[in-house]
C-alpha positions in Angstrom: 0.0 0.0 0.0 2.8 2.4 0.8 4.5 1.6 -2.5 1.2 2.3 -4.4 0.8 5.7 -2.6 4.4 6.6 -3.4 3.9 5.8 -7.1 0.7 7.8 -7.2 2.3 10.8 -5.4 5.3 10.7 -7.9 2.9 10.5 -10.8 0.9 13.5 -9.6 3.9 15.7 -8.9 5.6 14.6 -12.2 2.6 15.9 -14.1 2.9 19.4 -12.7 4.2 21.7 -15.4 5.2 25.4 -15.6 4.3 25.5 -19.4 1.6 27.8 -20.6 -1.9 26.4 -20.4 -4.8 27.1 -22.7 -6.4 30.4 -21.9 -3.3 32.0 -20.4 -2.7 35.6 -21.4 0.7 36.2 -22.8 2.6 39.1 -24.5 4.9 38.3 -27.4 6.8 40.4 -29.9 7.3 39.5 -33.5 6.5 40.0 -37.1 2.9 39.9 -38.3 2.2 38.6 -41.8 -0.6 36.9 -43.7 0.0 33.2 -44.7 -1.9 30.8 -46.9 -4.2 31.2 -49.8 -7.7 32.6 -49.8 -10.0 31.3 -48.3 -7.6 29.5 -46.0 -5.3 32.5 -45.2 -4.6 33.5 -41.6 -2.9 36.5 -39.9 0.2 35.0 -38.3 2.6 36.4 -35.6 6.1 34.9 -35.9 8.4 35.6 -32.9 12.2 36.0 -32.9 12.3 32.4 -31.4 10.3 31.2 -34.4 7.1 30.5 -32.5 4.0 30.9 -34.6 0.6 32.2 -33.4 -2.5 32.5 -35.5 -4.1 35.8 -34.5 -7.8 35.9 -33.9 -8.6 39.5 -34.6 -11.8 41.6 -34.3 -13.0 43.2 -37.5 -11.8 46.6 -36.3 -8.3 45.2 -35.5 -8.0 43.5 -38.9 -9.2 46.7 -40.7 -6.5 48.9 -39.1 -3.7 46.4 -39.4 -1.3 46.7 -42.3 0.9 43.7 -42.9 3.7 43.0 -42.8 4.3 44.7 -39.4 6.4 44.4 -36.3 4.4 44.5 -33.1 4.0 43.5 -29.5 0.8 41.5 -29.1 -1.1 40.6 -25.9 -3.8 37.9 -26.0 -5.2 34.6 -24.6 -3.8 31.5 -26.2 -5.6 28.3 -27.0 -5.0 25.2 -29.0 -6.5 25.1 -32.5 -5.6 23.9 -36.0 -4.8 25.3 -39.4 -4.8 23.2 -42.6 -5.3 20.0 -40.5 -2.3 20.6 -38.2 -2.3 21.6 -34.6 -1.5 25.3 -34.1 -1.6 27.8 -31.3 -4.2 30.5 -31.7 -4.2 33.8 -29.9 -7.3 35.9 -29.2 -5.8 39.3 -29.5 -6.5 41.8 -26.7 -4.0 44.5 -27.7 -1.5 45.2 -30.5 1.2 47.8 -30.1 2.9 48.4 -33.4 6.7 49.0 -33.4 7.6 52.6 -34.4 
C-alpha cells in the first residue's frame, strides 16, 4: 500500500508543469504577416524564437492592421488547428505596433 501511494504521489507531482496552459494571457513580440491562400489564409505572428501564433482579430483590429508589421501582441492562447495541423491561436486583446 505504501508503495502504491508513493507511485501515485510521484505521478501527480511529475505531471505538474510550468508550461503555458490554454487560456493563459501572454505578451509576445514578432512580425505579423498573412500566410496561406484565400479562403484559408490567416494572420500569423512569428516571434524571434520562431514561435508561430494564428491571431484571432476583431474586424476593427483587422481593418486597421497593415501587414507586414512588427508588433507586441497581448492575448489569450488556445490550441487550435490550421490546414489540418495543430496550431496555437491567440485571441488578441492588444496590438502595439513598433515605431
